[in-house]
PyMOL Python script that loads the backbone (N, CA, C, O; Angstrom):
from pymol import cmd

cmd.read_pdbstr("""\
ATOM      1  N   MET A   1     109.445 119.506 116.062  1.00  0.00           N
ATOM      2  CA  MET A   1     110.859 119.817 115.322  1.00  0.00           C
ATOM      3  C   MET A   1     112.135 119.028 115.894  1.00  0.00           C
ATOM      4  O   MET A   1     112.425 118.848 117.077  1.00  0.00           O
ATOM      5  N   ARG A   2     112.745 118.653 114.871  1.00  0.00           N
ATOM      6  CA  ARG A   2     113.906 117.737 115.383  1.00  0.00           C
ATOM      7  C   ARG A   2     115.622 118.670 114.801  1.00  0.00           C
ATOM      8  O   ARG A   2     115.637 119.168 113.676  1.00  0.00           O
ATOM      9  N   GLN A   3     116.616 118.749 115.517  1.00  0.00           N
ATOM     10  CA  GLN A   3     117.631 118.924 114.805  1.00  0.00           C
ATOM     11  C   GLN A   3     118.721 117.849 114.613  1.00  0.00           C
ATOM     12  O   GLN A   3     118.920 116.926 115.404  1.00  0.00           O
ATOM     13  N   PHE A   4     119.300 118.038 113.646  1.00  0.00           N
ATOM     14  CA  PHE A   4     120.365 116.895 113.448  1.00  0.00           C
ATOM     15  C   PHE A   4     121.491 117.097 112.603  1.00  0.00           C
ATOM     16  O   PHE A   4     121.383 117.952 111.724  1.00  0.00           O
ATOM     17  N   GLU A   5     122.712 116.365 112.730  1.00  0.00           N
ATOM     18  CA  GLU A   5     123.552 116.516 111.819  1.00  0.00           C
ATOM     19  C   GLU A   5     123.650 115.596 110.683  1.00  0.00           C
ATOM     20  O   GLU A   5     123.521 114.406 110.968  1.00  0.00           O
ATOM     21  N   ASP A   6     123.883 115.946 109.258  1.00  0.00           N
ATOM     22  CA  ASP A   6     123.862 114.631 108.301  1.00  0.00           C
ATOM     23  C   ASP A   6     125.286 114.199 108.671  1.00  0.00           C
ATOM     24  O   ASP A   6     125.910 114.603 109.652  1.00  0.00           O
ATOM     25  N   GLN A   7     125.768 113.217 107.639  1.00  0.00           N
ATOM     26  CA  GLN A   7     126.809 112.407 107.526  1.00  0.00           C
ATOM     27  C   GLN A   7     128.120 113.361 107.350  1.00  0.00           C
ATOM     28  O   GLN A   7     129.232 112.905 107.613  1.00  0.00           O
ATOM     29  N   GLU A   8     127.978 114.471 106.974  1.00  0.00           N
ATOM     30  CA  GLU A   8     129.251 115.673 106.838  1.00  0.00           C
ATOM     31  C   GLU A   8     129.327 116.726 108.154  1.00  0.00           C
ATOM     32  O   GLU A   8     130.328 117.402 108.391  1.00  0.00           O
ATOM     33  N   GLY A   9     128.147 116.748 108.938  1.00  0.00           N
ATOM     34  CA  GLY A   9     128.405 117.429 109.886  1.00  0.00           C
ATOM     35  C   GLY A   9     127.426 118.793 109.720  1.00  0.00           C
ATOM     36  O   GLY A   9     127.451 119.701 110.551  1.00  0.00           O
ATOM     37  N   ARG A  10     126.522 118.806 108.473  1.00  0.00           N
ATOM     38  CA  ARG A  10     125.941 119.676 108.331  1.00  0.00           C
ATOM     39  C   ARG A  10     124.435 119.740 109.066  1.00  0.00           C
ATOM     40  O   ARG A  10     123.635 118.804 109.062  1.00  0.00           O
ATOM     41  N   ARG A  11     124.214 121.091 109.720  1.00  0.00           N
ATOM     42  CA  ARG A  11     123.061 120.756 110.633  1.00  0.00           C
ATOM     43  C   ARG A  11     121.583 121.171 109.758  1.00  0.00           C
ATOM     44  O   ARG A  11     121.444 122.077 108.936  1.00  0.00           O
ATOM     45  N   TRP A  12     120.596 120.211 110.229  1.00  0.00           N
ATOM     46  CA  TRP A  12     119.451 120.211 109.700  1.00  0.00           C
ATOM     47  C   TRP A  12     118.299 120.379 110.788  1.00  0.00           C
ATOM     48  O   TRP A  12     118.433 120.248 112.004  1.00  0.00           O
ATOM     49  N   THR A  13     117.073 120.715 110.049  1.00  0.00           N
ATOM     50  CA  THR A  13     115.961 120.776 111.056  1.00  0.00           C
ATOM     51  C   THR A  13     115.095 119.811 110.381  1.00  0.00           C
ATOM     52  O   THR A  13     115.137 119.883 109.152  1.00  0.00           O
ATOM     53  N   ALA A  14     114.315 118.920 110.881  1.00  0.00           N
ATOM     54  CA  ALA A  14     113.161 118.212 110.491  1.00  0.00           C
ATOM     55  C   ALA A  14     111.879 118.599 111.116  1.00  0.00           C
ATOM     56  O   ALA A  14     111.619 118.541 112.318  1.00  0.00           O
ATOM     57  N   ARG A  15     111.052 119.031 110.087  1.00  0.00           N
ATOM     58  CA  ARG A  15     110.051 119.681 110.902  1.00  0.00           C
ATOM     59  C   ARG A  15     108.452 119.643 110.138  1.00  0.00           C
ATOM     60  O   ARG A  15     108.398 119.441 108.925  1.00  0.00           O
ATOM     61  N   LEU A  16     107.566 119.788 110.699  1.00  0.00           N
ATOM     62  CA  LEU A  16     105.897 119.319 110.022  1.00  0.00           C
ATOM     63  C   LEU A  16     105.705 120.716 108.833  1.00  0.00           C
ATOM     64  O   LEU A  16     106.079 121.853 109.123  1.00  0.00           O
ATOM     65  N   GLY A  17     105.163 120.416 107.706  1.00  0.00           N
ATOM     66  CA  GLY A  17     104.399 121.212 107.046  1.00  0.00           C
ATOM     67  C   GLY A  17     102.938 120.870 107.182  1.00  0.00           C
ATOM     68  O   GLY A  17     102.500 119.852 107.717  1.00  0.00           O
ATOM     69  N   GLU A  18     102.207 121.878 106.614  1.00  0.00           N
ATOM     70  CA  GLU A  18     100.956 121.726 106.795  1.00  0.00           C
ATOM     71  C   GLU A  18     100.267 122.154 105.263  1.00  0.00           C
ATOM     72  O   GLU A  18     100.352 123.246 104.701  1.00  0.00           O
ATOM     73  N   ARG A  19      99.780 121.301 104.939  1.00  0.00           N
ATOM     74  CA  ARG A  19      98.701 121.613 103.617  1.00  0.00           C
ATOM     75  C   ARG A  19      97.432 122.102 104.041  1.00  0.00           C
ATOM     76  O   ARG A  19      96.870 121.589 105.009  1.00  0.00           O
ATOM     77  N   PRO A  20      96.865 123.169 103.324  1.00  0.00           N
ATOM     78  CA  PRO A  20      95.707 124.296 103.964  1.00  0.00           C
ATOM     79  C   PRO A  20      94.617 123.272 103.238  1.00  0.00           C
ATOM     80  O   PRO A  20      94.778 122.425 102.359  1.00  0.00           O
ATOM     81  N   GLY A  21      93.508 123.680 103.932  1.00  0.00           N
ATOM     82  CA  GLY A  21      92.183 123.126 103.444  1.00  0.00           C
ATOM     83  C   GLY A  21      91.515 122.364 104.284  1.00  0.00           C
ATOM     84  O   GLY A  21      91.950 122.087 105.402  1.00  0.00           O
ATOM     85  N   ASN A  22      90.301 121.918 103.787  1.00  0.00           N
ATOM     86  CA  ASN A  22      89.337 121.057 104.749  1.00  0.00           C
ATOM     87  C   ASN A  22      89.736 119.610 104.751  1.00  0.00           C
ATOM     88  O   ASN A  22      89.427 118.910 105.715  1.00  0.00           O
ATOM     89  N   ASP A  23      90.424 119.102 103.702  1.00  0.00           N
ATOM     90  CA  ASP A  23      90.784 117.811 103.786  1.00  0.00           C
ATOM     91  C   ASP A  23      91.826 117.522 104.785  1.00  0.00           C
ATOM     92  O   ASP A  23      92.914 118.087 104.676  1.00  0.00           O
ATOM     93  N   TYR A  24      91.611 116.730 105.707  1.00  0.00           N
ATOM     94  CA  TYR A  24      92.306 116.476 106.552  1.00  0.00           C
ATOM     95  C   TYR A  24      93.607 114.981 106.124  1.00  0.00           C
ATOM     96  O   TYR A  24      94.744 114.806 106.562  1.00  0.00           O
ATOM     97  N   LYS A  25      92.980 114.342 105.355  1.00  0.00           N
ATOM     98  CA  LYS A  25      93.691 113.344 104.959  1.00  0.00           C
ATOM     99  C   LYS A  25      95.287 113.585 104.685  1.00  0.00           C
ATOM    100  O   LYS A  25      95.571 114.393 103.801  1.00  0.00           O
ATOM    101  N   GLY A  26      96.252 112.986 105.331  1.00  0.00           N
ATOM    102  CA  GLY A  26      97.452 113.671 104.848  1.00  0.00           C
ATOM    103  C   GLY A  26      97.821 114.900 105.153  1.00  0.00           C
ATOM    104  O   GLY A  26      98.875 115.214 104.599  1.00  0.00           O
ATOM    105  N   ARG A  27      97.250 115.897 105.973  1.00  0.00           N
ATOM    106  CA  ARG A  27      97.203 117.268 105.915  1.00  0.00           C
ATOM    107  C   ARG A  27      98.837 117.448 106.054  1.00  0.00           C
ATOM    108  O   ARG A  27      99.399 118.266 105.325  1.00  0.00           O
ATOM    109  N   TYR A  28      99.569 116.685 106.985  1.00  0.00           N
ATOM    110  CA  TYR A  28     100.737 117.152 107.708  1.00  0.00           C
ATOM    111  C   TYR A  28     102.082 116.332 106.826  1.00  0.00           C
ATOM    112  O   TYR A  28     102.028 115.102 106.852  1.00  0.00           O
ATOM    113  N   PHE A  29     102.881 116.766 106.308  1.00  0.00           N
ATOM    114  CA  PHE A  29     103.916 116.305 105.884  1.00  0.00           C
ATOM    115  C   PHE A  29     105.736 116.715 106.428  1.00  0.00           C
ATOM    116  O   PHE A  29     106.107 117.735 107.008  1.00  0.00           O
ATOM    117  N   LEU A  30     106.428 115.740 106.067  1.00  0.00           N
ATOM    118  CA  LEU A  30     107.929 116.174 106.550  1.00  0.00           C
ATOM    119  C   LEU A  30     108.544 117.303 105.429  1.00  0.00           C
ATOM    120  O   LEU A  30     108.461 117.417 104.207  1.00  0.00           O
ATOM    121  N   VAL A  31     109.208 118.074 106.520  1.00  0.00           N
ATOM    122  CA  VAL A  31     110.144 118.963 105.634  1.00  0.00           C
ATOM    123  C   VAL A  31     111.535 118.928 106.175  1.00  0.00           C
ATOM    124  O   VAL A  31     111.678 118.707 107.378  1.00  0.00           O
ATOM    125  N   MET A  32     112.414 119.092 105.529  1.00  0.00           N
ATOM    126  CA  MET A  32     114.016 119.230 105.752  1.00  0.00           C
ATOM    127  C   MET A  32     114.522 120.184 105.573  1.00  0.00           C
ATOM    128  O   MET A  32     114.693 120.480 104.390  1.00  0.00           O
ATOM    129  N   GLU A  33     114.999 121.108 106.593  1.00  0.00           N
ATOM    130  CA  GLU A  33     115.472 122.159 106.497  1.00  0.00           C
ATOM    131  C   GLU A  33     116.927 122.450 106.775  1.00  0.00           C
ATOM    132  O   GLU A  33     117.224 122.033 107.895  1.00  0.00           O
ATOM    133  N   PRO A  34     117.823 122.957 106.219  1.00  0.00           N
ATOM    134  CA  PRO A  34     119.201 122.962 106.446  1.00  0.00           C
ATOM    135  C   PRO A  34     119.220 124.470 106.973  1.00  0.00           C
ATOM    136  O   PRO A  34     118.452 125.372 106.640  1.00  0.00           O
ATOM    137  N   ASP A  35     120.400 124.530 107.974  1.00  0.00           N
ATOM    138  CA  ASP A  35     120.578 125.739 108.669  1.00  0.00           C
ATOM    139  C   ASP A  35     120.790 126.796 107.714  1.00  0.00           C
ATOM    140  O   ASP A  35     120.676 127.946 108.138  1.00  0.00           O
ATOM    141  N   ASP A  36     121.082 126.612 106.483  1.00  0.00           N
ATOM    142  CA  ASP A  36     121.692 127.532 105.499  1.00  0.00           C
ATOM    143  C   ASP A  36     121.427 127.371 104.232  1.00  0.00           C
ATOM    144  O   ASP A  36     122.231 127.483 103.306  1.00  0.00           O
ATOM    145  N   GLY A  37     120.056 127.048 104.153  1.00  0.00           N
ATOM    146  CA  GLY A  37     119.833 126.798 102.629  1.00  0.00           C
ATOM    147  C   GLY A  37     118.139 126.800 102.849  1.00  0.00           C
ATOM    148  O   GLY A  37     117.457 127.112 103.825  1.00  0.00           O
ATOM    149  N   ALA A  38     117.802 126.339 101.572  1.00  0.00           N
ATOM    150  CA  ALA A  38     116.448 126.199 101.096  1.00  0.00           C
ATOM    151  C   ALA A  38     115.840 124.924 101.458  1.00  0.00           C
ATOM    152  O   ALA A  38     116.593 123.981 101.213  1.00  0.00           O
ATOM    153  N   PRO A  39     114.434 124.513 102.091  1.00  0.00           N
ATOM    154  CA  PRO A  39     114.145 123.277 102.478  1.00  0.00           C
ATOM    155  C   PRO A  39     113.644 122.337 101.657  1.00  0.00           C
ATOM    156  O   PRO A  39     113.290 122.810 100.577  1.00  0.00           O
ATOM    157  N   ALA A  40     113.476 121.106 101.781  1.00  0.00           N
ATOM    158  CA  ALA A  40     113.440 119.906 100.822  1.00  0.00           C
ATOM    159  C   ALA A  40     112.059 119.449 101.546  1.00  0.00           C
ATOM    160  O   ALA A  40     112.135 119.306 102.766  1.00  0.00           O
ATOM    161  N   SER A  41     110.601 119.164 100.823  1.00  0.00           N
ATOM    162  CA  SER A  41     109.599 118.815 101.446  1.00  0.00           C
ATOM    163  C   SER A  41     109.586 117.056 100.894  1.00  0.00           C
ATOM    164  O   SER A  41     109.976 116.623  99.809  1.00  0.00           O
ATOM    165  N   LEU A  42     109.179 116.525 101.701  1.00  0.00           N
ATOM    166  CA  LEU A  42     108.873 115.140 101.433  1.00  0.00           C
ATOM    167  C   LEU A  42     107.259 115.050 101.679  1.00  0.00           C
ATOM    168  O   LEU A  42     106.788 114.776 102.782  1.00  0.00           O
ATOM    169  N   VAL A  43     106.470 115.314 100.521  1.00  0.00           N
ATOM    170  CA  VAL A  43     104.969 115.169 100.753  1.00  0.00           C
ATOM    171  C   VAL A  43     104.426 114.140 100.612  1.00  0.00           C
ATOM    172  O   VAL A  43     103.196 114.191 100.639  1.00  0.00           O
ATOM    173  N   ASP A  44     104.963 113.023 100.443  1.00  0.00           N
ATOM    174  CA  ASP A  44     104.400 111.731 100.432  1.00  0.00           C
ATOM    175  C   ASP A  44     104.913 110.718 101.784  1.00  0.00           C
ATOM    176  O   ASP A  44     104.624 109.532 101.941  1.00  0.00           O
ATOM    177  N   VAL A  45     105.801 111.630 102.731  1.00  0.00           N
ATOM    178  CA  VAL A  45     105.547 111.047 104.263  1.00  0.00           C
ATOM    179  C   VAL A  45     104.225 112.265 104.742  1.00  0.00           C
ATOM    180  O   VAL A  45     104.187 113.494 104.681  1.00  0.00           O
ATOM    181  N   ARG A  46     103.396 111.388 105.146  1.00  0.00           N
ATOM    182  CA  ARG A  46     102.154 112.128 105.561  1.00  0.00           C
ATOM    183  C   ARG A  46     101.608 111.714 106.991  1.00  0.00           C
ATOM    184  O   ARG A  46     101.910 110.686 107.597  1.00  0.00           O
ATOM    185  N   TRP A  47     100.785 112.668 107.392  1.00  0.00           N
ATOM    186  CA  TRP A  47     100.055 112.173 108.660  1.00  0.00           C
ATOM    187  C   TRP A  47      99.023 112.861 108.422  1.00  0.00           C
ATOM    188  O   TRP A  47      99.095 113.845 107.685  1.00  0.00           O
ATOM    189  N   ASN A  48      97.756 112.436 109.057  1.00  0.00           N
ATOM    190  CA  ASN A  48      96.504 112.988 109.402  1.00  0.00           C
ATOM    191  C   ASN A  48      96.056 113.926 110.563  1.00  0.00           C
ATOM    192  O   ASN A  48      95.000 114.558 110.564  1.00  0.00           O
ATOM    193  N   SER A  49      97.033 113.936 111.592  1.00  0.00           N
ATOM    194  CA  SER A  49      96.670 114.773 112.836  1.00  0.00           C
ATOM    195  C   SER A  49      98.136 115.149 113.306  1.00  0.00           C
ATOM    196  O   SER A  49      99.130 114.426 113.233  1.00  0.00           O
ATOM    197  N   ARG A  50      98.067 116.259 113.736  1.00  0.00           N
ATOM    198  CA  ARG A  50      99.299 116.837 114.190  1.00  0.00           C
ATOM    199  C   ARG A  50      99.989 116.044 115.108  1.00  0.00           C
ATOM    200  O   ARG A  50     101.204 115.849 115.081  1.00  0.00           O
ATOM    201  N   LYS A  51      98.863 115.392 116.273  1.00  0.00           N
ATOM    202  CA  LYS A  51      99.454 114.541 117.242  1.00  0.00           C
ATOM    203  C   LYS A  51     100.115 113.404 116.588  1.00  0.00           C
ATOM    204  O   LYS A  51     101.099 113.124 117.272  1.00  0.00           O
ATOM    205  N   ALA A  52     100.031 112.696 115.669  1.00  0.00           N
ATOM    206  CA  ALA A  52     100.371 111.498 114.977  1.00  0.00           C
ATOM    207  C   ALA A  52     101.660 111.811 114.544  1.00  0.00           C
ATOM    208  O   ALA A  52     102.673 111.140 114.742  1.00  0.00           O
ATOM    209  N   ALA A  53     101.535 113.243 113.728  1.00  0.00           N
ATOM    210  CA  ALA A  53     102.860 113.623 112.891  1.00  0.00           C
ATOM    211  C   ALA A  53     104.060 113.926 114.096  1.00  0.00           C
ATOM    212  O   ALA A  53     105.193 113.492 113.893  1.00  0.00           O
ATOM    213  N   ASP A  54     103.745 114.721 115.409  1.00  0.00           N
ATOM    214  CA  ASP A  54     104.671 114.863 116.425  1.00  0.00           C
ATOM    215  C   ASP A  54     105.122 113.689 117.079  1.00  0.00           C
ATOM    216  O   ASP A  54     106.222 113.766 117.626  1.00  0.00           O
ATOM    217  N   ARG A  55     104.519 112.648 117.137  1.00  0.00           N
ATOM    218  CA  ARG A  55     104.934 111.419 117.959  1.00  0.00           C
ATOM    219  C   ARG A  55     105.740 111.030 116.914  1.00  0.00           C
ATOM    220  O   ARG A  55     106.834 110.615 117.296  1.00  0.00           O
ATOM    221  N   ALA A  56     105.571 111.023 115.749  1.00  0.00           N
ATOM    222  CA  ALA A  56     106.511 109.954 114.834  1.00  0.00           C
ATOM    223  C   ALA A  56     107.678 110.763 114.594  1.00  0.00           C
ATOM    224  O   ALA A  56     108.780 110.223 114.697  1.00  0.00           O
ATOM    225  N   LEU A  57     107.581 112.168 114.242  1.00  0.00           N
ATOM    226  CA  LEU A  57     108.780 112.957 114.155  1.00  0.00           C
ATOM    227  C   LEU A  57     109.610 112.605 115.364  1.00  0.00           C
ATOM    228  O   LEU A  57     110.778 112.293 115.129  1.00  0.00           O
ATOM    229  N   GLY A  58     109.125 112.603 116.861  1.00  0.00           N
ATOM    230  CA  GLY A  58     109.709 112.672 117.823  1.00  0.00           C
ATOM    231  C   GLY A  58     110.533 111.279 118.346  1.00  0.00           C
ATOM    232  O   GLY A  58     111.320 111.058 119.266  1.00  0.00           O
ATOM    233  N   THR A  59     109.978 110.526 117.350  1.00  0.00           N
ATOM    234  CA  THR A  59     110.420 109.048 117.912  1.00  0.00           C
ATOM    235  C   THR A  59     111.740 108.398 116.707  1.00  0.00           C
ATOM    236  O   THR A  59     112.403 107.380 116.904  1.00  0.00           O
ATOM    237  N   MET A  60     111.838 109.233 115.592  1.00  0.00           N
ATOM    238  CA  MET A  60     112.531 108.693 114.406  1.00  0.00           C
ATOM    239  C   MET A  60     114.063 108.804 115.196  1.00  0.00           C
ATOM    240  O   MET A  60     114.318 109.553 116.138  1.00  0.00           O
ATOM    241  N   SER A  61     114.971 107.870 114.554  1.00  0.00           N
ATOM    242  CA  SER A  61     116.310 107.828 114.837  1.00  0.00           C
ATOM    243  C   SER A  61     117.072 108.481 114.056  1.00  0.00           C
ATOM    244  O   SER A  61     116.645 108.680 112.919  1.00  0.00           O
ATOM    245  N   LEU A  62     118.240 108.937 114.377  1.00  0.00           N
ATOM    246  CA  LEU A  62     118.903 109.380 113.628  1.00  0.00           C
ATOM    247  C   LEU A  62     119.251 109.237 112.317  1.00  0.00           C
ATOM    248  O   LEU A  62     119.516 110.080 111.460  1.00  0.00           O
ATOM    249  N   VAL A  63     119.204 107.851 112.283  1.00  0.00           N
ATOM    250  CA  VAL A  63     119.387 106.828 111.166  1.00  0.00           C
ATOM    251  C   VAL A  63     118.052 107.228 110.192  1.00  0.00           C
ATOM    252  O   VAL A  63     118.103 107.633 109.031  1.00  0.00           O
ATOM    253  N   GLU A  64     117.136 107.049 110.818  1.00  0.00           N
ATOM    254  CA  GLU A  64     115.885 107.255 110.139  1.00  0.00           C
ATOM    255  C   GLU A  64     115.963 108.586 109.525  1.00  0.00           C
ATOM    256  O   GLU A  64     115.825 108.587 108.302  1.00  0.00           O
ATOM    257  N   LEU A  65     116.158 109.754 110.115  1.00  0.00           N
ATOM    258  CA  LEU A  65     116.483 111.145 109.967  1.00  0.00           C
ATOM    259  C   LEU A  65     117.226 111.484 108.584  1.00  0.00           C
ATOM    260  O   LEU A  65     116.934 112.248 107.664  1.00  0.00           O
ATOM    261  N   ARG A  66     118.444 110.496 108.834  1.00  0.00           N
ATOM    262  CA  ARG A  66     119.493 110.947 107.368  1.00  0.00           C
ATOM    263  C   ARG A  66     118.730 109.985 106.537  1.00  0.00           C
ATOM    264  O   ARG A  66     119.005 110.199 105.356  1.00  0.00           O
ATOM    265  N   ARG A  67     117.755 108.867 106.692  1.00  0.00           N
ATOM    266  CA  ARG A  67     117.597 108.273 105.225  1.00  0.00           C
ATOM    267  C   ARG A  67     116.381 109.216 104.603  1.00  0.00           C
ATOM    268  O   ARG A  67     116.252 109.251 103.379  1.00  0.00           O
ATOM    269  N   ARG A  68     115.551 109.928 105.399  1.00  0.00           N
ATOM    270  CA  ARG A  68     114.563 110.611 104.897  1.00  0.00           C
ATOM    271  C   ARG A  68     115.413 111.879 104.307  1.00  0.00           C
ATOM    272  O   ARG A  68     115.117 112.366 103.216  1.00  0.00           O
ATOM    273  N   LEU A  69     116.494 112.380 105.106  1.00  0.00           N
ATOM    274  CA  LEU A  69     116.999 113.612 104.541  1.00  0.00           C
ATOM    275  C   LEU A  69     117.612 113.238 102.936  1.00  0.00           C
ATOM    276  O   LEU A  69     117.469 114.096 102.065  1.00  0.00           O
ATOM    277  N   ARG A  70     118.293 111.926 102.601  1.00  0.00           N
ATOM    278  CA  ARG A  70     118.930 111.548 101.208  1.00  0.00           C
ATOM    279  C   ARG A  70     117.450 111.480 100.387  1.00  0.00           C
ATOM    280  O   ARG A  70     117.277 112.118  99.348  1.00  0.00           O
ATOM    281  N   SER A  71     116.539 110.729 100.916  1.00  0.00           N
ATOM    282  CA  SER A  71     115.097 110.828  99.798  1.00  0.00           C
ATOM    283  C   SER A  71     114.963 112.285  99.472  1.00  0.00           C
ATOM    284  O   SER A  71     115.044 112.612  98.288  1.00  0.00           O
ATOM    285  N   ALA A  72     114.765 113.203 100.402  1.00  0.00           N
ATOM    286  CA  ALA A  72     114.417 114.713 100.280  1.00  0.00           C
ATOM    287  C   ALA A  72     115.383 115.479  99.169  1.00  0.00           C
ATOM    288  O   ALA A  72     115.071 115.991  98.093  1.00  0.00           O
ATOM    289  N   THR A  73     116.507 115.384  99.741  1.00  0.00           N
ATOM    290  CA  THR A  73     117.301 116.097  98.934  1.00  0.00           C
ATOM    291  C   THR A  73     117.671 115.383  97.412  1.00  0.00           C
ATOM    292  O   THR A  73     117.863 116.068  96.407  1.00  0.00           O
ATOM    293  N   GLY A  74     117.724 114.159  97.425  1.00  0.00           N
ATOM    294  CA  GLY A  74     117.830 113.718  95.877  1.00  0.00           C
ATOM    295  C   GLY A  74     116.513 114.026  95.526  1.00  0.00           C
ATOM    296  O   GLY A  74     116.668 114.712  94.516  1.00  0.00           O
ATOM    297  N   ARG A  75     115.365 113.946  95.727  1.00  0.00           N
ATOM    298  CA  ARG A  75     114.104 114.438  94.830  1.00  0.00           C
ATOM    299  C   ARG A  75     114.298 116.081  94.413  1.00  0.00           C
ATOM    300  O   ARG A  75     113.716 116.665  93.500  1.00  0.00           O
ATOM    301  N   ALA A  76     115.146 116.558  95.222  1.00  0.00           N
ATOM    302  CA  ALA A  76     115.513 118.057  94.953  1.00  0.00           C
ATOM    303  C   ALA A  76     116.421 118.272  93.930  1.00  0.00           C
ATOM    304  O   ALA A  76     116.364 119.322  93.291  1.00  0.00           O
ATOM    305  N   GLY A  77     117.335 117.340  93.661  1.00  0.00           N
ATOM    306  CA  GLY A  77     118.338 117.154  92.845  1.00  0.00           C
ATOM    307  C   GLY A  77     119.717 117.865  93.399  1.00  0.00           C
ATOM    308  O   GLY A  77     120.634 118.383  92.760  1.00  0.00           O
ATOM    309  N   SER A  78     119.554 117.723  94.655  1.00  0.00           N
ATOM    310  CA  SER A  78     121.026 117.907  95.305  1.00  0.00           C
ATOM    311  C   SER A  78     121.665 116.549  95.542  1.00  0.00           C
ATOM    312  O   SER A  78     121.131 115.456  95.732  1.00  0.00           O
ATOM    313  N   ALA A  79     123.056 116.929  95.478  1.00  0.00           N
ATOM    314  CA  ALA A  79     123.960 115.702  95.807  1.00  0.00           C
ATOM    315  C   ALA A  79     124.106 115.455  97.552  1.00  0.00           C
ATOM    316  O   ALA A  79     124.389 116.343  98.357  1.00  0.00           O
ATOM    317  N   THR A  80     123.866 114.184  97.839  1.00  0.00           N
ATOM    318  CA  THR A  80     123.809 114.079  99.479  1.00  0.00           C
ATOM    319  C   THR A  80     124.934 112.717  99.623  1.00  0.00           C
ATOM    320  O   THR A  80     125.354 111.903  98.801  1.00  0.00           O
ATOM    321  N   PRO A  81     125.139 112.895 100.884  1.00  0.00           N
ATOM    322  CA  PRO A  81     126.417 111.900 100.975  1.00  0.00           C
ATOM    323  C   PRO A  81     125.783 110.582 101.249  1.00  0.00           C
ATOM    324  O   PRO A  81     124.639 110.489 101.694  1.00  0.00           O
ATOM    325  N   ALA A  82     126.680 109.385 100.928  1.00  0.00           N
ATOM    326  CA  ALA A  82     126.189 108.123 101.064  1.00  0.00           C
ATOM    327  C   ALA A  82     126.549 107.856 102.639  1.00  0.00           C
ATOM    328  O   ALA A  82     127.137 108.633 103.391  1.00  0.00           O
ATOM    329  N   ASP A  83     126.106 106.716 102.903  1.00  0.00           N
ATOM    330  CA  ASP A  83     126.329 106.030 104.334  1.00  0.00           C
ATOM    331  C   ASP A  83     127.605 105.348 104.324  1.00  0.00           C
ATOM    332  O   ASP A  83     127.990 104.744 105.325  1.00  0.00           O
TER     333      ASP A  83
END
""", "prot")
cmd.dss("prot")
cmd.show_as("cartoon", "prot")
cmd.util.cbc("prot")
cmd.orient("prot")
């Protein structure tokens, strides 16, 4: 889990979601959750293992987190700030 702020100072948490079932291929995915609203999932950003997902999330830069956030909120139909 990573906490960060978007361009407008709103706080977000980037965390992992997990798809249930026996198929482990792409089981873990990225979820962006604001402190004060509904989360947005990026189900096309996937990992096969929790270890790989944790490592990837832990090494994402602030720029990458904000880029993923724009993608997630754009897909959810929300307005997002531009860089």
